[in-house]
C-alpha positions, 0 to 999 in steps of 0.5 A, spaced: 336 786 437 339 780 441 334 774 443 332 774 450 334 767 452 329 767 458 323 768 454 319 761 454 318 762 446 325 762 445 327 756 449 322 752 446 324 754 439 331 752 441 329 745 444 325 744 437 331 746 433 335 741 438 330 735 437 330 736 430 338 736 429 338 730 433 333 726 429 336 728 422 343 725 425 340 719 427 337 718 420 343 719 417 347 714 422 341 709 420 343 711 413 350 710 413 350 703 417 344 701 412 349 702 407 354 697 410 348 692 410 347 693 403 354 692 401 354 686 406 347 683 402 350 685 395 357 681 396 353 675 398 348 675 393 352 677 387 356 671 386 351 666 384 349 670 377 356 671 376 359 664 377 357 661 371 360 666 366 366 667 370 367 659 370 366 659 362 371 665 361 376 662 366 375 655 364 374 653 372 374 646 375 368 645 380 373 645 385 376 652 383 368 654 383 368 652 390 374 656 391 371 663 388 365 662 392 368 660 399 374 665 399 369 670 401 367 666 407 374 665 409 375 673 408 369 674 412 371 670 418 378 673 418 375 680 418 370 678 424 376 676 428 380 682 426 375 687 427 374 686 434 382 689 435 381 694 430 374 697 433 377 697 440 383 701 437 381 706 432 373 706 434 367 704 430 367 710 425 374 708 423 373 701 422 367 702 418 371 707 414 376 701 413 371 697 411 368 701 406 375 702 402 376 694 402 369 694 399 371 699 393 378 696 392 375 689 392 369 690 388 373 694 382 379 689 382 374 683 382 371 687 376 378 687 372 381 681 375 385 678 369 385 671 371 382 667 377 388 668 382 387 676 382 379 674 383 381 670 389 385 675 392 379 680 391 374 675 394 378 675 400 378 682 400 371 683 399 370 677 405 374 682 410 370 687 408 363 683 409 366 681 416 367 688 418 360 690 416 357 684 419 361 686 426 361 693 427 355 696 423 350 692 428 355 694 434 355 702 432 347 702 431 346 699 438 351 704 441 348 710 438 341 708 438 336 710 444 333 703 448 326 704 445 328 704 438 334 699 438 331 693 435 328 697 430 334 700 427 338 694 428 333 690 424 333 696 419 340 694 418 338 687 417 333 689 412 338 692 408 342 686 408 336 682 405 335 688 400 342 688 398 341 680 396 335 682 392 338 688 388 344 683 387 339 678 384 336 683 379 342 686 377 345 679 376 338 678 371 339 684 368 347 683 366 346 676 365 343 677 358 349 679 355 354 675 360 357 681 363 360 678 369 364 684 370 359 689 371 355 684 376 361 685 380 364 692 379 357 695 380 358 694 387 363 700 388 357 705 387 354 704 394 361 703 397 363 709 394 357 712 397 358 709 404 366 711 404 363 718 403 357 718 409 362 715 414 366 722 414 360 725 417 358 720 422 360 721 430 364 716 433 360 712 439 360 715 445 361 709 449 367 707 445 370 714 447 368 714 454 372 707 454 378 711 452 377 716 457 374 722 452 368 723 457 367 730 454 367 729 447 362 723 449 357 727 453 357 732 447 355 727 442 350 724 447 347 731 448 346 731 440 343 725 440 338 726 446 337 733 445 337 734 452 343 735 457 339 731 463 338 725 459 346 725 456 348 726 463 344 720 466 347 716 460 354 718 461 353 716 469 351 709 467 357 708 462 362 711 467 359 706 472 360 700 467 367 702 466 369 701 473 371 694 471 378 694 471 380 689 466 377 688 459 377 684 453 380 677 453 383 679 460 376 680 463 373 674 459 378 670 463 377 673 469 370 673 470 365 668 469 359 673 467 363 675 461 364 668 459 357 667 460 355 673 455 360 671 450 358 663 450 351 666 449 352 670 443 356 664 440 350 660 441 345 665 438 349 665 432 350 658 431 342 657 432 341 662 426 346 659 422 343 652 423 336 654 422 338 651 415 336 658 411 342 658 407 341 651 405 334 653 403 336 658 399 342 653 396 336 648 394 331 653 392 333 653 384 332 646 384 325 646 388 323 652 383 325 647 377 321 642 379 315 646 380 316 648 372 321 654 372 325 650 367 329 656 363 335 660 366 331 666 366 325 663 369 330 660 375 333 667 376 326 670 376 324 665 381 330 667 385 328 674 385 321 672 388 325 669 394 329 675 395 323 679 395 320 674 400 326 675 404 325 683 404 318 683 406 318 679 412 324 683 415 319 688 415 315 684 420 321 684 425 322 692 424 315 693 426 314 688 432 321 687 435 321 693 439 313 692 441 312 684 442 320 683 444 326 679 441 324 672 445 317 671 442 319 673 435 324 668 436 320 662 438 315 664 433 320 664 427 324 657 429 317 654 429 315 657 423 322 654 420 321 647 423 314 647 420 317 649 413 323 644 413 318 639 415 313 640 410 319 641 405 321 634 406 315 631 406 314 634 399 321 632 396 320 625 399 314 624 395 317 627 389 323 622 390 318 616 391 315 618 384 309 622 385 308 627 379 302 631 381 303 638 380 300 640 386 306 637 390 311 641 387 307 648 388 306 646 395 314 645 396 315 652 393 310 655 398 313 652 404 320 654 401 318 661 401 314 660 408 321 658 411 325 664 408 319 668 411 320 665 418 327 666 418 327 673 415 322 675 420 326 672 427 333 669 427 335 673 421 335 680 424 334 678 432 340 674 433 344 680 431 340 685 435 341 680 441 349 679 440 350 687 440 346 688 446 348 682 451 356 684 451 359 688 457 362 695 455 369 693 457 369 686 453 364 688 447 369 688 442 371 681 444 365 678 445 362 680 438 368 678 435 367 671 438 360 671 436 361 674 429 366 669 427 362 663 430 357 665 424 362 665 419 365 658 421 358 655 422 356 658 415 362 654 412 361 648 416 354 648 413 356 649 406 361 644 407 357 638 409 350 639 406 352 635 400 355 630 404 348 630 408 344 629 401 348 623 399 348 619 406 341 621 409 337 623 402 333 629 401 328 629 405 332 626 411 336 632 411 331 637 411 328 633 417 335 634 421 334 641 420 327 641 423 329 637 429 334 643 430 329 648 430 325 645 435 331 644 439 332 652 438 325 654 440 327 650 447 333 653 448 330 660 447 325 659 452 330 657 457 336 661 455 335 667 451 333 674 455 328 679 453 332 686 452 326 690 449 326 697 452 332 696 457 339 700 456 345 696 455 348 699 462 342 695 465 343 689 461 350 689 463 349 690 471 344 684 471 349 680 467 355 682 472 350 681 478 350 673 476 342 673 474 340 667 470 341 669 462 334 669 461 333 674 466 338 680 464 334 683 460 329 685 466 329 692 468 
């Protein structure tokens, strides 16, 4: 007997099925993008534990050790620059597929590297994959999520990055007992295979499909994601409106001052994120823990895991608050906490360098190190990626995010190249006080330039931007 589709109970059941399917697909999308974040974090974190054993096996000089670490950043910068064009041409889904493939190839070739030359090439490949992941995963999530959940989902991606770093620290600790550096590097191929498999089941971004004139397929995906014909129609109308701009990419950047404002804001946000000094804190953490009494390598590895746990737990704060309290308040609080942490850390290190040997000073240094890590993880870590994926107009989104992601890796390299020079010329305490001053500046920049975008559609943000509203007001509904 056929079901009567006019029966209210039958219609209600069909709606429930559609809503359930939409929910399952959104969870699957979040899982796949999260795996890209996990791989990003794993590749960042794994080298710290593997490097001592690699150096011993290949008898590496200090310069070659620096190359082993920094070639991944070089690859990431190249990946970020290239991915804008790749993502525009083949779409977000297949760009993620390319990234997953590079993660697989890079991790396996690193693990089986017969010499340092092969290892360096493998690290560049891994860096390219990291550049792809850092670019396309937040972009894909922003275009596939509902406006009410967009911040939480992109924060979840950042959570997976921090979780990847933590898992890398734990993995390194386990394999360090036997000096198995090849296993440290090779085990990353397992989540890479999971990502590679998952990507095949992903739908492509409806906004990218619409930009290529595939409106029917884009609407079908919007209907599946929203479980509502009406919502899909409304969203499709907004997307079509944003596509009326004739130029795109570099041409649009040159022709339109409002697009240039968005691109420069994205680059500023990424520079602010990097110059908080978070990477310096992580770099300096082992020495601080050593001062606090963690003397053996095993104890220092455990201390590093504590930093990783703090990083992960604090990211949950961002996930919980970013769509309720908003992006801007979290950034202001986060930069303030980092400024306080770096200032107090500078005071502690100044006292230690001056010869004060009280144990409490070292433990305060450890506490403020963890406070600084928490301040970053709850704010600038995830929120900058959220904002950068939200503020770019659709016709120049690939170009704009490529610029901001590349700025992230360039600033990362600048910080790594200047930290030791600053320590030698300014001293330990003054170096951290420089970052204190920068974080105070970032609070001021956030107040005057950074928009609040919670609960606002990407198309509405674009409309406000193109109407010439002040940058801090482009998130007004």
